[in-house]
C-alpha positions in Angstrom: -0.1 0.2 0.0 1.4 3.4 -1.0 2.0 6.1 1.5 0.0 9.2 0.9 2.4 12.2 0.5 2.2 14.8 3.0 0.7 18.2 1.9 0.6 21.9 3.1 -2.6 23.8 2.4 -2.4 27.5 2.2 -5.4 30.1 1.7 -4.3 33.2 -0.2 -5.1 36.8 0.4 -3.6 37.4 3.8 -0.8 39.9 4.3 1.8 38.6 6.9 2.9 40.6 9.8 5.1 40.2 12.9 8.5 38.8 14.0 10.1 35.5 13.2 13.3 33.9 14.5 15.6 31.6 12.5 17.9 29.0 13.8 21.3 27.7 12.8 21.9 26.7 9.0 21.2 23.4 7.8 24.2 23.6 5.4 26.5 24.4 8.5 25.2 21.9 11.0 25.3 18.9 8.9 29.1 19.8 8.1 29.8 20.3 11.7 28.3 17.2 12.6 30.9 15.5 10.1 33.7 17.6 11.4 33.0 16.2 14.9 34.3 12.8 13.5 37.8 14.0 13.5 38.2 14.0 17.2 37.2 11.7 19.9 35.3 13.0 22.8 32.0 15.1 23.5 31.2 17.8 21.2 28.5 20.4 21.6 26.6 22.1 18.9 24.4 24.8 19.5 21.5 26.4 17.5 20.9 23.4 15.5 17.6 23.2 13.9 15.5 20.0 14.3 15.1 19.0 10.6 15.1 15.7 8.8 18.5 16.1 7.3 19.9 16.6 10.7 18.4 13.3 11.8 19.6 11.7 8.8 23.2 12.8 9.5 22.7 11.6 13.0 22.0 8.2 11.5 25.1 8.4 9.3 27.2 9.1 12.1 25.7 6.4 14.4 26.5 3.8 11.8 30.3 5.1 12.1 30.0 4.8 15.8 29.0 8.3 17.3 25.9 8.9 19.0 23.9 12.2 18.9 21.5 13.5 21.7 19.4 16.7 21.3 18.5 18.9 24.1 16.3 21.4 22.6 18.5 23.2 20.0 21.7 21.8 21.4 23.1 18.6 19.9 25.5 16.6 22.0 27.7 14.3 20.0 30.1 11.4 21.4 32.6 10.4 18.9 34.5 7.1 19.8 38.2 6.4 19.8 38.0 4.2 16.8 35.0 5.1 14.6 33.8 2.7 11.6 35.0 4.3 8.4 31.8 3.4 6.6 28.4 5.3 5.4 25.7 2.9 4.1 23.8 3.5 0.7 20.3 3.5 2.4 21.5 6.6 4.5 24.0 8.3 2.1 21.3 8.4 -0.7 19.0 10.4 1.1 21.5 13.5 1.4 24.2 14.5 -0.8 26.0 16.4 2.1 26.9 12.8 3.3 29.7 12.6 0.8 31.7 14.9 3.4 32.3 12.2 5.6 34.7 10.8 2.8 37.5 13.3 3.8 36.9 13.2 7.5 37.1 9.3 7.4 40.0 9.3 5.4 42.0 11.7 7.6 40.9 9.9 10.8 41.0 6.2 9.7 43.2 6.2 6.5 40.0 4.7 4.9 36.7 5.1 4.1 33.7 3.4 2.3 31.0 5.9 1.3 28.1 5.2 -1.2 27.5 8.0 -3.7 25.2 10.5 -2.4 21.6 11.4 -3.1 19.5 14.3 -2.2 17.7 16.8 -4.3 17.6 16.0 -7.8 19.4 19.0 -9.5 20.9 17.4 -12.5 24.7 16.1 -12.5 26.9 17.2 -9.8 29.8 15.2 -10.0 32.3 14.7 -7.1 35.4 14.8 -9.3 36.8 17.8 -7.7 36.5 16.1 -4.4 38.5 13.0 -5.7 41.0 15.1 -7.6 41.8 17.0 -4.7 42.1 14.1 -2.3 44.2 12.1 -4.7 46.7 15.0 -4.7 46.8 14.7 -0.8 47.8 10.9 -1.1 44.5 9.0 -1.5 43.5 6.4 -3.8 39.8 5.2 -4.7 38.1 2.3 -6.3 34.3 2.3 -7.4 32.4 -1.0 -6.8 28.6 -1.7 -6.7 28.0 1.9 -5.9 30.3 2.0 -3.2 33.4 4.3 -3.2 36.3 3.0 -1.4 38.9 5.0 -0.5 42.5 4.5 0.9 45.3 6.5 2.5 47.4 3.9 4.2 50.1 6.2 4.8 48.0 9.0 5.6 47.3 12.2 3.9 49.7 15.0 3.0 49.5 18.4 2.2 49.9 20.0 -1.3 48.5 22.8 -3.3 45.1 22.3 -4.6 43.4 24.8 -7.3 39.6 24.1 -7.9 38.1 24.5 -11.3 34.9 26.1 -9.7 34.6 27.4 -6.2 32.4 24.1 -5.2 31.5 24.4 -1.6 31.3 20.6 -1.2 34.7 20.1 -2.4 36.2 22.9 -0.3 34.5 21.5 2.7 35.7 18.1 2.0 39.3 19.0 1.5 39.5 21.0 4.5 38.2 18.5 6.5 40.9 16.0 5.0 43.8 18.8 5.3 43.1 19.6 9.1 45.2 16.6 10.2 47.3 15.8 7.1 51.0 16.0 7.1 52.2 19.4 6.1 50.3 22.4 4.7 47.6 22.4 2.2 46.7 25.4 0.1 43.3 25.6 -1.6 42.9 28.2 -4.2 39.8 29.2 -6.0 38.0 28.0 -2.8 34.5 28.7 -1.9 33.7 31.6 0.4 30.3 30.8 1.7 29.3 31.9 5.4 28.6 28.2 6.4 32.2 27.1 4.9 33.8 30.1 7.1 31.6 28.8 10.4 33.1 25.3 9.5 36.6 26.4 9.9 35.9 28.5 12.8 34.5 25.1 14.5 37.8 23.1 13.6 40.0 25.9 14.7 38.3 25.6 18.3 39.1 21.9 17.8 42.8 22.7 17.4 43.1 23.0 13.6 45.3 25.7 12.1 43.1 26.9 9.3 43.6 30.6 7.6 41.8 32.5 4.9 38.4 31.0 5.3 36.0 33.4 3.7 38.6 34.3 1.0 39.2 32.5 -2.3 42.5 30.9 -0.9 42.7 28.7 2.3 45.7 27.7 4.1 45.6 24.7 6.3 48.5 23.7 8.4 47.9 20.1 9.5 48.1 19.1 13.0 48.5 15.7 14.7 45.4 15.5 16.5 42.1 17.5 17.1 40.2 17.8 20.4 36.3 18.0 20.9 34.7 21.4 21.3 31.5 23.5 21.7 30.3 25.6 18.9 27.2 27.8 18.1 26.1 27.2 14.4 25.8 30.2 12.2 22.1 31.4 11.5 20.5 30.0 8.3 20.4 32.7 5.7 18.3 30.7 3.5 15.7 30.4 6.0 16.0 34.4 6.9 15.5 35.1 3.2 12.5 32.9 2.7 10.6 34.7 5.6 11.6 37.9 4.3 10.1 37.0 1.0 7.2 35.6 2.7 6.5 39.3 4.0 7.3 40.9 0.6 5.0 38.7 -1.6 2.2 39.1 0.7 2.6 42.9 0.7 3.0 42.6 4.4 5.6 43.7 7.1 7.9 41.1 8.5 10.8 41.4 10.8 13.4 38.2 10.9 15.2 37.9 14.0 18.4 36.2 15.0 20.1 36.3 11.5 23.1 37.9 9.8 22.0 40.6 7.1 25.3 40.7 5.7 25.0 37.0 4.4 22.2 38.0 2.3 23.5 41.3 0.6 22.9 40.5 -2.8 19.3 38.9 -2.1 18.2 42.2 -0.1 19.6 44.3 -2.8 17.4 42.7 -5.4 14.4 42.9 -3.1 14.9 46.8 -2.9 15.1 47.0 -6.7 11.7 45.1 -6.8 10.1 47.8 -4.5 10.6 46.3 -1.1 11.5 48.7 1.8 14.4 46.9 3.6 16.2 47.8 6.6 18.5 45.9 9.1 20.4 45.9 12.2 23.2 43.6 13.4 21.0 40.5 13.8 17.5 41.5 12.2 16.1 42.4 8.9 12.8 44.2 8.5 10.9 43.9 5.1 7.7 46.0 3.9 6.4 44.3 0.7 5.3 46.4 -2.3 1.5 46.4 -3.6 3.1 44.9 -6.8 6.9 44.2 -7.2 8.9 45.7 -10.3 10.8 43.2 -12.5 14.2 42.2 -11.5 16.9 40.5 -13.3 19.6 38.4 -11.4 22.0 35.5 -11.9 22.7 32.9 -9.3 26.4 32.7 -8.5 28.7 31.3 -5.5 28.8 33.5 -2.5 28.6 36.5 -2.3 26.5 36.1 -5.6 22.8 35.7 -5.3 22.3 32.1 -3.9 20.7 29.4 -6.1 18.7 28.1 -3.3 16.9 31.4 -3.1 16.2 31.3 -6.8 12.8 29.6 -6.5 11.4 31.8 -3.8 12.3 34.9 -5.7 10.8 33.7 -9.0 7.7 33.0 -7.0 7.7 36.8 -6.0 8.5 37.9 -9.5 5.6 35.9 -10.9 3.5 38.9 -9.8 5.8 41.7 -11.0 4.8 44.5 -13.2 7.2 43.5 -16.1 9.4 40.8 -17.3 12.3 39.3 -15.3 15.4 37.3 -16.7 17.0 34.9 -14.2 20.1 33.1 -15.0 20.9 29.9 -13.2 24.8 29.2 -13.1 24.9 26.7 -10.4 22.5 23.8 -10.9 21.6 22.7 -14.2 18.2 21.0 -13.3 16.7 23.6 -10.9 13.8 24.6 -12.9 11.2 21.8 -12.2 9.2 24.0 -10.0 8.5 26.4 -13.3 5.7 24.1 -14.6 4.1 24.2 -10.9 4.2 27.8 -10.9 2.7 28.0 -14.2 -0.2 25.8 -13.2 -1.1 28.6 -10.6 -1.2 31.1 -13.5 2.3 32.5 -13.8 3.8 33.0 -17.1 7.4 31.7 -16.9 9.5 29.9 -19.5 13.0 28.7 -19.7 15.5 29.0 -22.4 18.7 26.9 -21.6 20.0 28.2 -18.1 17.8 31.2 -18.3 14.2 31.8 -16.7 12.0 34.4 -18.3 9.3 35.4 -16.0 6.5 37.6 -17.4 4.8 39.1 -14.6 1.0 38.6 -14.1 -1.6 40.3 -11.8 -3.0 37.2 -10.2 -2.4 33.4 -9.4 -4.9 31.0 -8.8 -4.7 28.0 -5.9 -4.4 24.5 -7.2 -2.7 21.2 -6.2 1.1 21.5 -7.0 4.3 19.3 -6.2 7.0 20.5 -4.0 9.4 18.6 -5.6 12.5 19.6 -3.6 13.0 21.9 -0.4 13.3 25.2 -1.9 10.5 24.5 -4.5 8.2 23.5 -1.9 8.9 26.7 0.0 8.5 28.9 -3.1 5.1 27.1 -4.0 3.7 28.0 -0.2 4.9 31.5 -0.8 3.0 31.7 -4.2 -0.2 30.2 -2.3 0.1 33.2 0.2 -1.3 35.3 -2.6 -3.2 33.0 -4.9 -7.0 33.1 -5.0 -8.4 30.0 -3.3 -6.6 27.3 -1.8 -3.0 25.8 -2.9 -2.1 22.4 -1.9 1.5 21.7 -1.9 2.1 18.1 -2.2 5.4 16.2 -1.1 5.7 18.8 1.7 8.1 16.7 3.6 10.8 18.0 1.4 10.4 21.1 3.6 11.4 19.2 6.5 14.8 18.6 5.3 15.6 22.3 5.5 13.3 24.3 7.4 12.2 23.7 11.2 8.6 24.6 12.1 7.9 26.2 8.6 4.0 26.1 8.9 4.0 27.1 12.6 6.3 30.0 11.8 3.9 30.9 8.9 0.9 30.5 10.7 2.3 32.8 13.6 2.8 35.5 11.0 -1.0 35.4 10.1 -0.8 33.1 7.2 -3.8 30.7 6.7 -1.8 27.3 6.4 -2.0 23.9 7.8 -0.5 20.4 7.2 -2.2 17.4 6.4 
């Protein structure tokens, strides 16, 4: 008997008002959980969201011998002296971030067995840069029956690595591998994302010697061992941006708390161009939405450019613009599955290669749509806030992978929303 997919129902026509707090970034917390594998002992991560991907990563780590215990937003992680160097297919296929355990286990154990990762289907995202960098550090690999087997019996050694693209995942994997490698590793054309900088801060608390995180050149001086540490996870800029756009699309007024506005520089700038009133302080963003947005062009790029994971939410907003917007997707080749669902609601959106053309319309109408990934589902809920009638977002369980309490927080802002 097939399990009925979860659904979020949204009744349109309500302006959102109020304050909403955000928690730690999913894309940081998951990597920190992997980093903890580098040192035995009791680690503590604070400000960790209670989301499905965190639970899955806990299972991946449990298979390797570590245990996780949650106390509110605090995660206690106990790492053994001799972890099991393996991550099984049934867990890894759920989440692409699991591939990062490769660098950590290679560094700690000298070997690793990791199934190739899954997660959202955004087209081909090969791990060649991960493997090439690790090979340069002394690792060897073989792929059998979908399992990647990695070996570094003599340990990893420092080297100079130039990435063809500033891949976040590759930079993180190499950072984890280099922390305890012999000698110095220099990663050029490195990713600059805030979550990666936060990972480096956590590793340095553990005793690593990492310089340049947040710039395009990261230098890692390998150390012999690391120790457990306590760290507060950086706020989730994607969650903050989604709630800011919820206020904007509804024509309401929303203040997002416990965030870092500087991490959303490009996204907030584009919202201002679209007609939003945006003010912010050290840890808050205040957004007043326009009666109808102006068209805006943007291109997704690695940080500090416009984040690809804010692309669907921004397109939902611009679907109601008074004019035509053109979006260029430079990061994920198959990001556009949400487009057909927005068009079912009355949007006028077309794609041409890596470009999306959004011809604004003055109304959307509610219907059943498929929330095919985390950000698509969130974007369709945003569209439902302003659509006539009721919007039913099927496969809402995708949202649980990235946003803790999404429905409850939307409801607290005045949205007429429920889950079934």
